[in-house]
C-alpha positions as a printed Julia matrix, in Angstrom:
322×3 Matrix{Float64}:
  -1.18   -6.62   2.42
   1.11   -4.6    4.68
   0.95   -4.93   8.46
   3.26   -3.14  10.85
   6.42   -4.99  11.87
   5.12   -5.09  15.44
   1.84   -6.77  14.44
   3.58   -9.26  12.13
   6.13  -10.2   14.77
   3.37  -10.77  17.31
   1.47  -12.95  14.82
   4.59  -14.98  13.98
   5.35  -15.41  17.69
   1.84  -16.74  18.25
   2.18  -19.2   15.38
   5.53  -20.31  16.8
   3.95  -20.77  20.21
   1.26  -22.96  18.64
   3.92  -25.14  17.03
   5.88  -25.49  20.27
   2.73  -26.4   22.22
   1.81  -28.99  19.57
   5.32  -30.48  19.69
   5.18  -30.61  23.47
   1.79  -32.34  23.42
   3.01  -34.78  20.76
   6.08  -35.65  22.81
   3.95  -36.22  25.92
   1.7   -38.62  23.99
   4.72  -40.47  22.63
   6.27  -40.78  26.08
   3.05  -42.16  27.54
   2.75  -44.76  24.76
   6.38  -45.81  25.09
   5.83  -46.28  28.84
   2.83  -48.53  28.16
   4.68  -50.46  25.46
   8.35  -50.78  26.59
   9.09  -53.07  23.62
   8.95  -49.96  21.42
  12.1   -48.64  23.08
  13.79  -52.02  22.59
  12.86  -52.02  18.91
  14.17  -48.46  18.47
  17.47  -49.49  20.09
  17.8   -52.48  17.77
  16.92  -50.36  14.74
  19.61  -47.87  15.66
  22.24  -50.62  15.9
  21.18  -52.42  12.72
  20.93  -49.22  10.66
  24.47  -48.28  11.74
  25.72  -51.73  10.75
  23.85  -51.51   7.44
  25.55  -48.25   6.57
  28.99  -49.73   7.2
  28.2   -52.9    5.25
  26.9   -50.97   2.26
  30.07  -48.89   2.31
  32.19  -52.07   2.37
  30.34  -53.52  -0.63
  29.1   -56.68   1.16
  25.75  -56.94  -0.65
  24.72  -60.27   0.87
  25.05  -59.06   4.46
  23.46  -55.75   3.51
  20.41  -57.53   2.13
  20.12  -59.62   5.31
  20.3   -56.47   7.48
  17.7   -54.72   5.32
  15.36  -57.65   5.89
  15.89  -57.48   9.65
  15.27  -53.71   9.66
  12.07  -54.21   7.66
  10.84  -56.87  10.08
  11.57  -54.64  13.07
   9.75  -51.69  11.46
   6.76  -53.9   10.65
   6.61  -55.12  14.24
   6.86  -51.56  15.5
   4.05  -50.42  13.18
   1.85  -53.26  14.39
   2.26  -52.07  17.97
   1.74  -48.42  17.03
  -1.44  -49.29  15.14
  -2.95  -50.43  18.43
  -2.04  -47.17  20.17
  -3.38  -44.77  17.54
  -0.32  -42.62  18.16
  -0.22  -39.57  15.85
   2.54  -39.57  13.26
   3.41  -35.92  13.83
   2.45  -32.91  15.97
  -1.04  -31.63  15.19
  -0.62  -28.41  13.2
  -3.25  -25.67  13.38
  -2.47  -24.68   9.79
  -2.16  -27.49   7.25
  -0.55  -25.19   4.7
   2.54  -24.11   6.64
   2.39  -26.66   9.5
   2.67  -23.73  11.93
   5.98  -22.47  10.55
   4.38  -19.23   9.35
   5.75  -19.57   5.83
   4.7   -21.29   2.6
   7.18  -21.44  -0.27
   9.25  -18.69   1.31
   6.27  -16.34   1.74
   4.13  -15.46   4.73
   1.34  -17.97   5.13
  -2.26  -16.8    4.95
  -2.72  -17.99   8.55
  -0.21  -15.36   9.71
  -2.0   -12.65   7.76
  -5.36  -13.71   9.19
  -3.92  -13.7   12.69
  -2.32  -10.28  12.12
  -5.71   -8.98  11.02
  -7.33  -10.3   14.21
  -4.58   -8.76  16.35
  -5.06   -5.46  14.58
  -8.81   -5.64  15.17
  -8.21   -6.35  18.85
  -5.93   -3.34  19.21
  -8.29   -1.03  17.36
 -11.21   -2.33  19.44
  -9.35   -1.32  22.56
  -9.33    2.31  21.42
 -12.63    2.55  19.56
 -16.16    1.07  19.68
 -15.61   -1.14  16.64
 -18.1    -3.82  17.61
 -20.92   -1.28  17.97
 -20.33    0.42  14.61
 -21.59   -1.52  11.61
 -23.47   -0.7    8.44
 -26.44   -2.68   9.72
 -26.89   -0.53  12.82
 -26.31    2.79  11.07
 -29.68    4.35  11.96
 -31.09    6.32   9.03
 -34.12    7.07  11.21
 -32.14    9.9   12.83
 -32.06   11.81   9.54
 -34.88   14.09   8.5
 -36.86   13.61   5.3
 -37.31   17.37   4.96
 -35.68   18.58   1.75
 -33.14   21.39   1.67
 -32.9    24.22  -0.87
 -31.39   21.76  -3.36
 -34.31   19.37  -3.04
 -32.36   16.71  -1.13
 -33.28   15.49   2.35
 -30.66   14.42   4.92
 -32.17   10.92   4.93
 -31.9    10.59   1.17
 -28.33   11.89   1.2
 -27.16    9.61   4.02
 -28.86    6.62   2.39
 -26.74    7.33  -0.7
 -23.59    7.74   1.44
 -24.26    4.44   3.22
 -24.72    2.72  -0.15
 -21.42    4.19  -1.39
 -19.63    2.88   1.72
 -21.02   -0.63   1.25
 -19.96   -0.58  -2.4
 -16.47    0.59  -1.43
 -16.07   -2.37   0.93
 -17.55   -4.93  -1.44
 -15.04   -4.08  -4.19
 -12.04   -3.6   -1.87
  -9.13   -3.55  -2.62
  -9.88   -1.16  -5.42
  -7.62    1.87  -5.0
 -10.69    4.02  -4.36
 -10.82    6.77  -1.74
 -13.57    8.44   0.26
 -13.87   11.91   1.79
 -16.61   12.4    4.4
 -17.45   16.07   4.94
 -19.9    17.71   7.33
 -20.14   19.02  10.86
 -19.81   16.89  13.99
 -22.43   14.35  15.01
 -23.56   13.27  11.55
 -22.25    9.7   11.6
 -18.93   10.14   9.81
 -17.01    8.25  12.5
 -19.65    5.5   12.63
 -19.33    4.98   8.89
 -15.52    5.04   9.08
 -15.5     2.38  11.8
 -18.03    0.31   9.86
 -15.61    0.35   6.94
 -12.8    -0.73   9.28
 -14.91   -3.69  10.42
 -15.64   -4.8    6.88
 -12.07   -4.46   5.6
 -10.49   -6.18   8.61
 -12.98   -9.03   8.19
 -11.6    -9.51   4.67
  -8.1    -9.94   6.11
  -6.62   -6.61   5.05
  -4.39   -4.29   7.07
  -5.95   -1.09   8.39
  -4.58    1.92  10.24
  -7.15    4.19  11.87
  -6.34    7.34  13.78
  -7.07   10.98  14.2
  -5.12   13.2   11.84
  -3.61   14.95  14.86
  -2.25   11.78  16.44
  -0.93   10.3   13.22
   0.79   13.56  12.24
   2.36   13.8   15.7
   3.67   10.23  15.4
   5.14   10.91  11.96
   6.79   14.11  13.17
   8.27   12.36  16.21
   9.68    9.64  13.98
  11.01   12.21  11.49
  13.09   13.92  14.14
  14.0    10.73  16.02
  17.75   10.16  15.91
  17.29    6.39  15.74
  16.46    6.7   12.06
  13.39    4.45  12.36
  10.69    4.91   9.7
   8.32    2.15  10.84
   5.32    4.45  11.36
   5.79    6.31   8.1
   6.27    3.04   6.24
   3.1     1.61   7.8
   1.02    4.67   6.88
   2.29    4.53   3.33
   1.8     0.8    2.82
  -1.23   -0.42   4.82
  -4.14   -1.59   2.68
  -6.46    1.03   4.12
  -5.69    4.23   5.99
  -8.43    6.16   7.74
  -7.64    9.74   8.73
 -10.27   10.88  11.17
 -11.09   14.53  11.9
  -8.71   16.07   9.37
  -8.46   19.79  10.05
  -8.84   19.56  13.82
  -5.07   19.41  14.27
  -2.94   22.49  14.85
  -1.96   23.53  11.34
   1.72   24.13  10.63
   3.87   23.98   7.54
   5.12   20.64   8.81
   1.63   19.18   9.31
   0.52   20.4    5.87
   3.56   18.75   4.3
   2.86   15.54   6.23
  -0.77   15.38   5.04
   0.27   15.99   1.44
   2.98   13.33   1.53
   0.63   10.71   2.97
  -2.2    11.43   0.52
   0.1    11.69  -2.49
   2.2     8.6   -1.68
  -0.83    6.39  -1.15
  -2.51    7.72  -4.28
   0.6     6.94  -6.33
   0.67    3.4   -4.89
  -3.02    2.85  -5.59
  -3.8     2.32  -1.9
  -7.15    3.39  -0.46
  -7.59    6.21   2.04
 -10.72    7.36   3.86
 -10.76   10.87   5.31
 -13.38   12.45   7.54
 -13.39   16.18   8.15
 -15.55   19.08   9.27
 -14.03   21.18   6.47
 -15.47   21.69   3.02
 -13.32   21.57  -0.12
 -12.6    25.32  -0.05
 -11.52   25.14   3.58
  -9.32   22.12   2.79
  -7.69   24.15   0.01
  -7.22   27.13   2.32
  -5.71   24.95   5.07
  -3.61   22.45   3.12
  -3.11   24.16  -0.21
  -4.26   23.52  -3.75
  -2.04   20.44  -4.18
  -3.91   18.54  -1.46
  -7.31   19.83  -2.56
  -6.73   18.94  -6.21
  -5.71   15.39  -5.35
  -8.79   14.93  -3.19
 -11.09   16.37  -5.85
  -9.51   14.21  -8.54
  -9.12   10.93  -6.67
 -11.74   10.81  -3.88
 -15.43   10.07  -3.83
 -16.71   13.07  -1.9
 -19.56   12.15   0.45
 -21.17   15.24   2.02
 -22.98   14.37   5.25
 -25.69   16.67   6.51
 -28.57   16.73   8.93
 -28.99   17.36  12.66
 -26.4    16.38  15.29
 -27.32   12.78  16.15
 -25.6    12.98  19.53
 -27.86   15.88  20.53
 -30.93   14.0   19.29
 -29.97   10.96  21.4
 -29.26   13.17  24.42
 -32.65   14.83  24.18
 -34.4    11.47  23.89
 -32.54   10.23  26.96
 -33.8    13.18  29.0
 -37.45   12.45  28.23
């Protein structure tokens, strides 16, 4: 599960803030109780003195005096516990996560609470750019697709029902190393299905990067020629659990962009990481634009989901005018 450094740092900072707030609240409770029961401070002072004496006595080898001091320390601790039992004072700051106690790490590894938080942060950022909440499998309206069969004997409604089923299956078995290619002209629901997949995969706690091919290629190219030597964006694209390339083929095609697309697709395929691509191009046009290497990898490693029918946006617009 690979999130960007920026997302992970933000998640860790939030976990740290939780811990600091809990420690502050705990200290305030302790202070209030100690004000109500001043004898607690007196006991603590005596314990400090007697424990210091006990350490020196043990070092000197005086076992009799050491035993006497141990008894006194025990009696003081018992008296303190009796007072504390009346106050119901918590023994430690209240941690949001019982596994890592709000440190962010368990056994030297990132805690699941950090990953879950990173997933929520990622969802929040994606929601700011796209209508994630309004795009789900449940509200994917098959009623917009005609039942009239084409020359191959398949209706748009039947085809899109099969595509929707394939998308649900993809999400149910994720992570699975599978890939999807949505093809078809604009307004057929490719973006809706892509965002529905994003919703499902983020809900399972996995890292997702979603963006138009044009924007992602531009970001990679900027980073490639950036003198700082940073590879954060490239690393994120090559390691996130799911990458969704929207509108492949709409970008201005150059030798550099073609190379970028190949490297992303090939690297993720070699790592067994899933990629979803939506495009208005068919396989021949993909081959003509990006070359046989890209086309062969898509043909060999992607479930190709042709989308067809009438432009749903036009159908909705016409209905709105009535």
